[in-house]
N, C-alpha and C positions, 0 to 999 in steps of 0.2 A: 306725555311719552318718554322714556328712557332709550335714544336713541345709540347710547354708544357702542353698546356689544355690535351691533349694524354696522357701525365706521369700525370697528376692530375686526369686522366680519369682511366687507370691500378693502380693505388694508390689507388682508392676510391673501387674497385673490390677486391683489393686485402684485403682493413681491414674490405668489407661487409663480403666476404667469411672467412674471421680470425674470426670474429663476430659471425657467426653461426658456426665456428667449436669447440670455447671455449664453446658458450652453450650447445650444442651441447654433447661434453665432459661431463658434469657434469652439468645440469640449476640447482642444490639445492644450489650449492656452493657460499657462498656469494664471493668468491677468483676470481671463473669464470664471477659473476655477474658485477661485481666493473671493470675486464678485459673487459668485451664486452662494458660496458660503457663508458671505456675510446677509445676503437675502434671504437664506434659511435661518438665519437671529432673527432679522426684524420678522419674518414670515410667524417664526413658533413664538415672540413675544408677544406679536398681536393674536394667534390663537389662544395661548392663557390668557388673554384679558378681556376675551369675548363671555369667559364666565366668572370672569373678575368683577368686572361690572354689569355682572346681571343680577338684580335684585331677586331673583326667582332662587337665588343658589345659595346657602349651607356657606355660614363663617367658613366650616370647616372644607368644604370643595372649593370657595374661593382661594383659602392658603395652600391646596394641592395645584392649583390652575394656575398662582402666581408663582409657585415655585416650577411649574412646567415652565410657563413664560422665562422662568430665570435663566434657562438655558439658552435664551435668543440674549435677553438683558444684560446677560451680565458676561458674556463673550465679543458683543459684537466690537469692540472697541479695539480688540485682537484685531480682529478682520480689517477691521478700516487702517490701522497701521499697517498691514502685510499687503494689504490692496496698494496701498502710498507708497511703499518700497520698492513695489514690481515698477508700479508707473514711473516714478522717479529713476528707475534703474541703479536702485542702491543692490549693485551687485557683493561687494563685499560683505556688507551687512547680511546679505542674506544668503551669502554662502558661510557664516559664520555658523560652528557649531551649539553655540550660547543663545542662536537667537531665537529657537525654536522653542528650546524649553521655555524659557522667560516671557514667550508672546503665548505660549499654553498653562505653565503652572498656575500665573495670575487668574486667567477666568475661571478655573477646574475650583482655584481656592475658594472663589466668592459663591462661585453656585455651590460649594457643600456648605458654606456658612449659610448662604439662605436655607437651605435644607433644612440644617440643624436648629435656624431661628435667631442665629446672631446678627442677622441684618433687619430686614421685617421680622419683627415680634406678635401684631397683633391686626387685628383689623377692625374698622368702622364703616357701618353703614352711611351711603349717603344716599341723596337720590340719585347720582348717577353710579352706582353701586358698592363695592365695595375700595374702600381707602385702606393704603399698610399703613402701620405706625413702626417708624424707623426704631430699633433695640437702643437701649442707653449704651451700647457699648463702643468701642472705639471702630466695629469695625465697619458702619454704614462710612465714617467718614475717608479710610481708607478704599474702600470701593469707589466714593466720590475722586478721592484722590487719582485713582489708576483711570478712570472711565475718563476724566478730565485731561489729562497729561497724555494719556494716547491720544485721546482727538486731535488735543492742542498742538502735539507732534506732528501729526498728521497733517493739518494745517498749513502747520510752518513750513515743512517740507512740499507739499502741493504749491505754496506762493510762492516760494525762492526758486522753484523749479522754472514757475512763469517765470519770472523775471530775468531767468539768466537763459533759457531756451531762444535760438534763432528762428527756430522752424516757428511758423504760422500757425497750423492748423494744431500743434503741438500746445502752443501759447492759449489758442483759445479755449482747448480740450482741459487744462490746466487750472482756464479761469471758471469753468462751469461747474466743475466739481470742488474748488475752491468755497465759491459763492454759495452753488446750495447746501455744503457744508457748514457754512457760517449761523445760515439764515436756520438750518434744521437745528442746530445746535442752542441756539438764542430761542428758539419759539420751546422747544424741548426743557429746557433748564427754568423756563419760565413758568411754564405751568408744572414743571416735578418739582421745583425746588423756592422759588421764586413767590408764586401765591400759595404755597402751604405756610412758608416762613411767616407772612403777613395777615395769617390766618384768613383768607379769603378763599371760602369755599365753594363759590359758583361757577367756577371754569374748572373741570375736570382734568386732573394729568392726560396731556395726549403726547409724550415724547414718542412711544412708538408707532402714533402717527402722521407727525411734524414728519420722521424719518424718511417720509415717502418724498419728501422733497429733495431730499441727496440722494436717495435710492434712484431717482429720476436723472439726475444729472452725471453720478456713475454709469449707468446702462448707457445713456447718450457718446458719454465718453467710450464707454467697451464699443460700443455699435460703429464709433468711427476711431477705432485704436488701427486700424490697418492704413490707415494714413497718416501715423505718430513717427514713428524712428525709422524712416524710409533715411538716413543719408548715403552719400556716395560709397562710403566705406563700407555701412552694412547692407548696400546693396550689392556690393560685390562680393563681399562673404557670402549675403544669401543667394545669390545666385551660382555662383563652385558648389557650396554647400548642396546646392539643390541640383545642378547637372548632374544627368542622367550616367554623361561618360565618365569615363575615369581621369582625372588631373591631377598633375604634379610637375611642384617649382621646382628647377635644380639649379645649383649653384653654378658655377662657371667649368668647375670640372666633372660635372654630371649624379652628383654626389644630390639625394632628397634632401628638400626642405620643408616642402610640406606636400601634404596627397588629400583632397576631398573624401567623403563621406562614400562614395561611389566606388573611389580605388579600393580602400580599406574593405567595403563589402565583396568586390570581384577577387581580392590576392587573399583576403582571410587574416591579413595582419593586424597589429593593435598600432596606432600612430606613432607610440614610441619607439616598437621595432624598428620602424623605418626610418626615422630621422637620421642624415647621418649616413646613411647607407649607400651604394652606389647602384644607379636604376639597373643594373645589369642583374640583381637580385630580382626581376621581373620578367627576365627574357631567357627561353633556352637556349637559344642558338648560340653556335659559337664565337660566331663571326660578327655577333650582334655591334660590336665596340668600335670594327673597324668598317663595317659597311653604315651603320646609323649613328652610333654615339660620336664618332670621333667628328661625322658630317657638321651633327648638330652643336657641338662645341666650338667648329669653325665658324657659325653665323649662319650654314647653310638651312633652307627651310625643307621641312621632309615630310609632304602629302601622302596618307594613303598607305603608308607601307603594311603588307599583309605579313603578320610572322604570327609566334606563338604566344601565348601570357602564360607564366608560370607561377601557381598560386603558393599558399605556403604550405598544402598539403601534396604537393607534387604535382596535382591535375594541369595539365596544358589547354590553353581554353584560346579559337582562333580569333585576333583581334587586328584591326587598320590602327598603323600607329603613325603620330601627325605633332611636328616640334615648330618651333620659333624661338627668336633670343627674346630678351626683356632688355631694353636700353635701358641705362639711369641718366639723373638729368645733362649730364656731359657729354652723351652720347655713346657712352661706351657700355659693353655691354655687362648686363648686372648678371643673368642668368639663361635660364630654359625654360620653356611653359611646353610640357608635354601632356598630351590627349590621345586618352586609347579608349577606343570605341570597340565592346564587345561586338564582334558579326558572327555569333553562334546560331542565331535563329537566319541570319542571311545564308551562310553554311547548309543549314539543312534543308533552306530553300531552293540551293541549287542543287543539294544531293536530291529532292525530293523531281524537280523537273528534269534531272537526268532519268531517274527511275520512271517517273511518267514519259520520258520518252523512250525507254525500255519497255514499257507494257504495252506504251500505242505501236512499238514495232512489233511487239507479243501479237495484240488484237489484232493487228493489219494481217500478220503470215499466220493466224490461225482460224480467223473466221471465213466461213464457206462462201462469202457473197465476194464479188472484186469489187475492190477500190482500189482508184487511180486518180491520179492529179494530173493535169494538163495544164500547159502555159498558154499565153496566148494564141502561141501559133501552131496549137491545138497538137504538141509535143507529148510525151509523157514524161514526166519528170519524177513522178515517184507508184512504183504500182505494189502492190501485195501480191504474194504466192500464188492466192488462186488467181488472180488475175492472168499473171504470167501461164499459170499452169491452164488454164481455157484458151491461151493465144499459143501453147504448145512451145513455149521461149521458159527461160531463166529470167527474172526481175530486171538483170542488169542488161539483158538484151535487147529490154524494151526499152530502157531509157533512149529519152532522144527521137525515136521513132514515131510514126502516125499510126490512124486504122487503117491506113491503105497498106502497110505492112504486113499486116494479121486478118485482114477483112478483104471482102468480095466488093470491088468497086464501088457497086448500086447501094451497099449498104453500110462502107464508108463513108460517104458523099453522104447519107442521111444523117450520120453519125458528126460528123462535120457542123451540118447546117444547125444541127441539135445546140453545137458547142459554140456557135455563131450568135444563137437566136439568145442563149443563156447569160454570154457574156457583154452582148448588148441591152436587152430588157434589164437585166436583172433579177431575175424572174426565175424559179425552181421549175424542170421538168420531173413532175414525181409519178413515179408506177406505169411506164410506158411500158406496153406490152408489144414485144418483136420477136419474133421468127428469125432466127441468126443463122443461117450456113456460114460454116467455119472453111478455111481454105484446104482443111483435108474432107470437106464436105458430108460432114455431120451436122444436124441440124438441130437446135435446141431453141425451147422457149425459154425467151427473159421476158424478167421486169427492169427497166431501166429509171434509175432517177439519177438526175444532174442538177447541180447547184452551184454557185457562182462562189468563186475561191476569192480570199480577198488579200490583202498585207495589211500592216498595221495602222497603216495611215487610213483604210477604208478602201483602198482601189481595189476594181478588180483584176486582179493578174492570171486569171485562166478559171478552170473548171474543176471541181471534186466529182470523180461518176460512181455510182456505188450500183453493177450486175449483179440481181441474184437469178439463178437458174429457175424457172418455176416449169418445168418441162416435167416433173412426178404431178404439179397441181393441177397443171392441164388436164392431165390421166386422169387425178382425182378427179376434176369438174365431169369427164366422162362419166365416171362410175357413179358421180352425184345425181346426174341426169338420169344412168340407168335406176337411181335410187328412187329417185321422184316417181317414174312409173311402176316401180314397187309401190312406193307408196299408195299410188291412185290405190291400188290394185287392195293394201293392206285396209285403205279405208272404205272402200266399198264394201269388204267381206268381213270386216270388223262383227264380234261380238254384240260391241256395244254401240250405242246410240251415237252418232257422231253428227256435228255439224259444223261448216266454214265457214266464216264472216268475213268480212273486206276491214278494215280499219277503222271503219264507222258502225260496224256490227249489224253489216247488211249480209244475207245468205246467199252464198256463193254455189255451197252445194252439201246435199245429205247425203248418207249411208242409206241402205234399206232396212237397217235395223232403228233408225229413228223415225222412218214411215211406220214401222210396225208398231213402235213403243207408241208414238202420238196422233197416230192416223192421216199425215200429212204426204199429200207427195212431193215433190222438188220440183213440178209445176205451179202447184199453187202457193210454195211460198219463197220460191228466188227469187233474190231481190228485197222480198222485205224484211224488216228491222226484226230482229229478233227478240226485241223487248217491245213490239207494236201491240202486245195483248191474247196472239193467238197460244199460244203454251204456257201465260203465266194468268193465275188467278187476278182479279182485281188489283186485289191487296198485296201483290207480288210483283208489279210492273216497275216498280222504284227501284224495286232491289236488284233486279234482275239488271236495269244499267249501272248500278253501282258492282255491279259483279262485272259487266263488260269493262267499264272503266279499272276495275281491279286486276282484270287479266292483261289488261292492252300496259298498264304503267308498272306492274310488278314484273310480269314475264309468266305466273303462271298462279293457277285459283285452286281451291277444294273448297266446296263448302254443301250441308246438305240443306234442301228446304223443301217446298211443294209446287209441281207444276201439274198442269192442265191437259187433259186428253183431247182430240177434234171434240169427241159428243161430250166434253164437261166432265168425266170422271177426273178428280184431284187424285193423286200419289204422290209418294215421298221419293225424289231421287238424291242421287249424290252429283253433282256437279263437278268435274275437271274441264281446267281449261287451260290453253300455254300459248303464248305467242308464237306466229311464224313469223322468223326472220329473214332475209336472202342477201346477200352480200352487205350486213349491218343494216338491212334498211326492214321496216315494218311492213309486214303483208299482209297480216289479219290475225286470226286466231282461229284456234281450232276445239270445240266445247266438246265436251264427251257427258251422256246424260245415264246413268245407270239405274233402274226401277229398283230399291231399296225396299218394297214393300212387306217381303218376307224378313230382311233383316230386322227391320222397325217392329215386325212382330213380335220378333224373335228375343228384341229388345225388351220392348212390352214385359213379355211373358218372363222371362230372368229378372225382371225389377218386383214383377209382381210374385213372385215364389221369393226375391230376396225379402218383400215387405212381409210376405207370411211366415218365413223362416225368422227373420226378427221379429216378427207380434208371438210367434212360439218360444221365443226365449225374454219376453216381456213378462211383464203382471198380471198380463188380463188373462180372464178363465175362459174356459171348453167353450163355454156358449157366447161369448164375447169374440173368439176367434172362427167359430160358422161364419157368422156373418162377414168377416174380414176377407173370407176367404173365397166368399160370394161377391163382395166387391171385386178384389184383385181381379178374379178369374172374368171377370165382365169388361174386365180393359182388352182380354183377347179374343173373348169368343160368347157368345149371346147366350147371356144366362137369365134370361125372363122368368124359364121357366128352370128350377134350378133344385136340387136334392142330394144331403147325405145321407146314405147308408153305413150303419157298422154293425159287425156279425159279432155275436156274443157265442163261440162254442160251444161253452160247457151244455147253455140253452138250446141250442142250435136254432137262433133265435136272430132276425134282424132287425134293428131299430133303426129310425130317420128323425135325428137329433135336431136337425134343419131342411125345412123345407119351404121353397116360396115357388107356387104355383099360382097361375090365374086364373086358371078353371076350376083347381081342386083345393083351393086355400086351408086348408084343414091339417090338422095335426094327421101322419101318418100312424097306423097302428100297425106294435109289432108283428111281424108273419114267422114265415119257416122259411128257410134256407132252399127250399126245392118249390118253391112256386111261383117263381115270376121272371123276369128277364135280369133285374137285376140283383136276383139271386144265381140265376147263372152266371152272371160277371164274376161274383163272388166266389164261385166252385170251381168255375176254372181258370179264375185270374186273368180271365183273356178279356179286351174292350169289344161291345157288341153295338154296332151300328145298324139298324131298324128303321126302314117307312114301312108305308101303307103296301107298297108293291110289294116288296120283300117278304112281311108277312102273307102275303098268300099265296105267295110261290115258291120260298123255300120250304124245302120238308124238315130241315134242321131247326125252324123257328115256328112250325105249324101247332106246336104244344101251347106255344106261346098266343095263341091269335086272339083267344078270348080275354086274356088281359090286357092285350095292346089295346085293343077294342078300336074303335071308330072315331074317336074324336083325335088321338095322336095321329098327328103325319109323319115326325121324324124322332126319332129318344135314338142318344147315345150316350154308354156308360163306361168308364174307365176304372180298373180294380185300382182300389188304394192296398199299395202291398211296400211293405216294410222287410228289404230283404225276400226270403221265397214264402211270407208269412203275408196273407191278404187281408186285412182285416176291415176290408168294409168296401163301400164304391161310390164316386162320384158321377151325377147322372143330369144331360142337359136334355129339355125336350120342347117341343112346338108342337102348339093346335094350330097353328094358320101357314107355315111355309114347309111344305115337303124337302125344299133345296136349300135349306137353311144350313147344315151342315154337309160338311165332304169330307175327303180322302184324309187331306191335312188339316182337318179338323179333329179325325181320330187319332192324328200324332200327336198332335198339340197336347189335349186332354190327359192320351195315357203319360205323355212328358211330367204333363203338371202335375196326374194322380199320385206320382212316384216319392215327388216333393211334398206334394199336400200330406201325404200318410204317414212323412218323417213327422212334418208340425202336426197334426195332430195324434201322434203316438207319444210324443217326447211330450206335449200338453194334457193327453189322458195319464199320463205317467207320473207328470209331476202333478197333477191335482190327487189321483191315489196315495204319491206319499204325504201328499197332503193332506189327503184325510184320513189317513195310517196316520198321523202325526198324531189327530188332534178327537180319532175315533177307535172305540174297542173292536177289535178284530174281529172277536167274536157275535155279540150284537149288536155291532154298527151302532151303538149309542156313543153319547160324547166320553172321553176318557177322563181319569182322576184330573191329570193336568190342565185341559182345558176345564173343566167343570170349577177348579180353582182359578184361572185365571177370572173366570168370568165372577165367581162369586169377590174378586177380591175388584174389578169393574163396577158391580151391581150394588156391592157397598156400599150405598150413596144414597141422601135423601131422596132423589130422582126419583127412584127406583120401591121409595120405603112405600106400604110396610113388606118387606122382603122376606119371603118364608126359602125356610130348608126342609122337606122331609128323607129323614134316614131310612135306608129298608136293608135287614137281612133276610136273605132265605134260609128258612126253615130243611135241614134233611137232606143239605146239598153234599154233605159227606157220605150221607149213608148210600144216598142216591149212587155217587161216583163209586164207591165202594162196590155195592152192590149190582146194580146194573150196566157198570162203566161208565168213564170219564164222557162218552159221544153222549151217554142219556141226561148226564149232568148236563153235557154245553146244551140238548136242547130244552131242558127245561131254562137255564139261563137266557137263552132265545124266546123262547114260548113265552115267559115274563117283560121281556123288554117290548116284545109287540104285544102284549095286554095294557105297560104302562103307555107306549105311545098312544093307541088307540083311545087311550082319556084324557091325553095331556093335549094342553091350547098351543098353539101358535105361541114361539117366543120363551114357551119353560123350558129349561134347561136339565136333561134327564142323562144322567151318565151312570157307568158301572164306573164303581169308587174301589174295587176288594174283587177278590175270586167268586163271594158271594153275596157282597154290598154293593149297594146303589144310593143314588143320592138324586133329588128332586130340586131344581131350583124353580122360585114361581116370584117372579118379581112383580110388585104390586099387587099382591092376596094377603088379605090379613087372615087374623088368626082363625078365625070362624071359617071364614074361604077354606084353609087349608084345613081345616078337618073334614069339611064333607070333601075334600079329593082326597082323602085317606080314608074317609068311609067309602066312597066309590072304589079305590081298589080293594079294598076288605071286598067290596059286591062283586067286583067282577071276577076275582080269583075264587068265591064260592061259587060262583055260579057257571064256573068253569068248569066243560064236560069233556075237554084233550082226552084221551086214551093213548098211552095205559094209565089209569089213572094216578101213580106214583110223579109224572109230570103236572098232574094240577100243586097251582103253587099254594104253600104256606109262610105267610111272611109275618114279621114283626118289624111295627111302623114307630116310627118319633117325630116329632117336629118341632122347628121352631121359630117362632116371626120377626125379625129386624123392624118394631115400631117407629122409633124416633130417635130413644137415645143409642148414638153410635157402639157397635161393639166389634170388636176386631174377629175376624173370619175364623180363628180356632176358637174362640168361646164358642160362637156359634155354634159348628161344627160339632165341638164336644159336647155342648148341650142336646143337640137334636141324638147325637149317640147315645144318650143315657137313657134320654125317653124312650129310645128304641130298644135298650137294652132291657130297659125294666117292661116293657110290652111284653120280650122275651118270655122273662121270667115268670110274670104274671101269667100268661098264655102258656106256660107248660107243658101242663097237662095235655091241652086243647091240642097241643103239635105232635107228642107222643101218639093222642088217641090219632090222629090224623094220619100219622107213619102206617100205624099198625091198621087200620080201617087200609089204608090203601093196598099195602103189603096182600092182606088176606083176601082183599077185594082181587088182586092179580093172581095169588091161590086158586082159586077159586073159581075166574075164569078157564085158567089154564087146566085143572082139573076139578070135574064137579063131586067126588068122592073125598077130598079133603078136609070139607066141614065137617062132614059124618064122623070121618076118622079120628080128627083131633078132640070132638065130644066123646066121640067112646074111650077114647086113652086117657081123659081128664079123668072120668068116671071108673076105668082099670088104678089109675096111677093115683087117686084120692086115696083109694080103699087102698093099694099098697100102702102107701105109705102110714095109713091110718095105723095098718097091724100090724108094718114094726117102730111104731110111736116116734114118728117125725114132730118134730115141733109145729106149733101154727105158720112162723115166716117159710119153717123148709116145706109146709104143706102147699103153701101160697106160690111159692116159686118150683115144685112141682108140678101144680096145675096151669102154669105159664108154659113152663117148660113143653109139657103134653102139647101146648098150644102151639110155640114157636122153634121146636126142635127143629123142624125140615125149613126154616124159614128162607135160608141159605137157599134152596131149588128157585128159588125166585132169577138167582143170578146164571140156572142152567141152561140151555138151549131147550127148546122143544123136541128137536129133532135127536138129540140125544134122552132126553127125561121122558118121553112116549115111545122110545124105540120097542118096535115087537119082536124084535131077536137079540143076538147077543150081540153085546157093544165091543167095539174094537179096542186096541190097548190102549189108543188115546183117549178114545171115548170115555173110557173108564177112567181115566186119570182126571177127566175133566169134572164125572161124575163125583169122584171124591174132594172135589175140591167145594162142595156145598158146606162143610161144616165149617170150612174157614169164612167164607161169606156170610154164615149166619152168624159167626162169634165177631167179623167185624159190623156187620150193621147192628148188634144186642148191645155192642160193648158203645157207641155212639148215641144211645139212647138210655137215660138215666136210670128208667124204671126198667129198663131192660138188662140194663148192662149186671146186675147179680146173676143170673143164667147164663151170661157170657161163657164161660168155663164148661159150663154144660151141655151147652149145644155145641162147642168148639168137640167135648168128648164123647157125643152119645154114639157113635160109632167105632168108638175102639173095645176090643176085645178082652177077654179076663188072661186071656192067652200071650196078651200082646204080639197079638198076626191082625190086629184094627189099624182104623186109619182115624185122624191124618197122622198123628205120632208116634203112634204102638203103642200107648201106654200097657201096662198090665199091672191086673189085679186090684187093688186096693189104692194105687195109685191113681186109678179112675174115678172119679167124683161117683159120691153113691147116686146120687139122682141121674146123673147119667148114666149107670148101671140099671139102675130101674126102668128108666124109659127106655133103653134097647131092648129089654124083655118085653114089657107088654107092647112096644112099636112093632116087635118082632112077631109075636104073637096075633095081634090085629091085621096089621098084613096079610099074613099065610093065610086068614079067610078072607083077604079082600080078593076084586078083581083088580088085575094090574094089563093095559096093551100090552104087556112081556109076558104074563103069569097067569095062571088062572087060579082059582081060589081051593081050599083044601077044606075038610069037617077040621071043627073042634079038637078032637079027639087025635087027627094026624097033626093039630099045632102043638098039641099040649106035649106029642110024642116026638116033636123035634127041639121043644124048649128043653125036653130032658135029655135029649140026646146029644144036643151041644152045651149042656151043664159044666162047667168047668175048662172049656175051650173059648165058647164065644161070651158066653153066660158065666157072672159070679154064682158059684153053686149053692151057696146060703142061700140067696137071693130065690134062685128057681126052687128050691123047696118052698119056702113060704107062698111063692106065687102060685104052684099047683094046688096048694089047701086052699088059698083063697080064691081060686078059678073052680075048684069039687063043691067047694059048699056054697 
């Protein structure tokens, strides 16, 4: 196993630790700093070699980490030399401007050459890792020369210093550094250079590790450095330089020779600015020379003379000046040493003391309490203004006098006795209450406090007294006594239940409301502990004890819980408690109990209504909302028997979407809005409360007696109102307990019903909107959007075979044009009901267009779909709805998705194509169906229509043949004779069969029947050729006809023929509005209106035909 990386890692950690240690010892010392830099080189060297000597690292990585390590091994020799120069005090070399460039340029050069491959050019793998191969250039030799020369110079300087120094400690330290350096150098060179040159490869190069020996020696020397250069001269210099006070050396004339750093810091001058100048530069006083300097020159010692010191900027600093002479070896005066001490802080302290004295005097004179100082003879030595004023004199008049000068004798004697007691015992008298009668006979209550007065040595020299006038306090105490009496009165008369407990929780007193609430009298519970279970349920006793502790410790309490009455009834209460303190001492606790049953009921109600409102805004359905309403109401009122009633104003019916009943657990049928109590609630919009007794006695309720029956004991209903509209009612009832509900329940249910109504209305509106979004509003079938979504969903093998039926209503446009869109709507609604009646659950029936329907049949084969189509045809054929034109005629087409996937567009297109094929194939049948329907309607309205049409056909054909009409014209003429008045289907019976003259508006309506007939014929291909003739069969030859007022031959020929034969036959037939005339009179009328109403030429021909 290769342990070399671990060895390098251990060396790296040791170097790092020593680096931190050296800096921690003295971070400001350059010796420590340079030593730390040297240790950093060793640490970086070992860090790089952790990876160089790792067999798992590639050659390129080894080269990279060797280059990183070269920062350490390439520069450590320079730091060794720098350290030695500092240690051996070679100050001149260190101050040389060439030293630092020289000592740093060389290592930077060799590090650069290593990174560029001029030192180690390659690597060879050995058992202990990668070994560097030196390049063949001169640079490796130059590096060895630099490295060995710097180390050799350093060792030589250390060795030489060891020999010359006279300090034992320094000698020992130099010896340690030298020996550890030599050993480290020899071992490192041996493993790094000698062994490789001898081709001995079993021992790896360990110079980076062997330097630990030298590093240890360096650190040990550094740690001991504080004992090294302490020579007398150095010590003196250090003492002077580190003195906090300013010190200066003057010559015999008082000129500055030298000053310490403190002097420079204080004055702001540089040292060069002061040398040779008179010391007077520092002192602002004009007579400084005569008062101090001359005395110092004469050899006098000056101690602690206060004056101002002048700085370079002109500021004056208060100082204390001291000086003494310096004698030479011959005993003569060599100079003067001056010491200047900055007393700025002392001056500030003195000013502060004066300010404090001033503040104390201000405090003494402005405080309302009397304060005084007495000496051992009980004489006043200091008093404040309040004391003097209370005594009726000035403060000066009291000094030196005693209490006997200001107080009655008996009171003064007591005061003297108190003073004597305080001075002899050293104890204080605190808050002694006394009644003082002054010499002017005024009485005051005072609180007296007396304490010993000590001097600086701690000896008692008198007393200090504080007297506080408490006359007002005594008055307040009287008021307090009165307040306590009032408190007792309030305690007893409080509307809340109150209990007074001692500090242990034992009952002292209760008020009447407590007795009323809990049922206990004071005699029953006085002295009992409040927590012994008399008002606590078993599971609340420990809680009660905790509450008492909380009230006693915190001083107050607010809590809601359950308590028990004397009869065992549990009820919710709000408990408030507070401590009773008297003169700072705990006397007990007052607890207040408030019955919050109604409030809790209200909270439950509001929570229930909130939950209902929240549910109404959620995704649940209306059918899911009803049981939730029931559940939430059950938390606030008995809802064992409960139902919801909703009113349909259009149908005047009441439905019961939700009903829970123990006696009649069945679905309630729809009922009218006039036959029950619930109907009465909805009709009046007011709640109704009824029981058996009321139903028998109250006249207003007698009509509901039979409905109420004998099973019900009590019934309560409240209207569901949204704003001013009643949408229904909610009802609770009982078959067992007539007292189950009270007056409060009426109010509760009425309040709840208003919120429930909003919830139901919101959810109903939401479901209506949702229903409308997926349903056709006319037929209530699904709409096209829903059908297509379901088709997408079901177009999946899971629903195969999947069939689609496409349906088209024949003749809808004709029905709309003839009978109005309301009749067309009825036809569509009737078809929807027919389709729904024969469909299965799960089939999707949709109206996908105006007269187009589609049916989606999941899991339905093609034969089954064909059978379903036949059922549709059969139910339509067998339909007997009146009027007959509402009987449905359909075109059908279907397609089945068996297995191979087809997209929905393809499926729908295929179904539509088959439907259109069916429409074309059965076109004749469809037209016959319409014609038969119209004729049936006309026949039902007018029994004479069929005979009239037959006669017209005979006359018209004879007429046509006489004038030589072609065969197709004769066919059209025959069809026109049958259908010319088909438009009268759209005229109301009240106009068509009116027996007296039509009004203008009725006549206008009657004249619309040609246009109605025209639209009907135009929409049926077989009738379209005679549409124009139907439109104009009431036009007149002279242009006075209708509907377009055509004239002469602009009127179609067939229309002119039909107008003659129709008039002729009608005149001979009885009608509701007229009688019949003879044939002769009819012909006379025809002849009369020839040229005005009728074509004169055709009239001539018609007269000939009739006569023959």
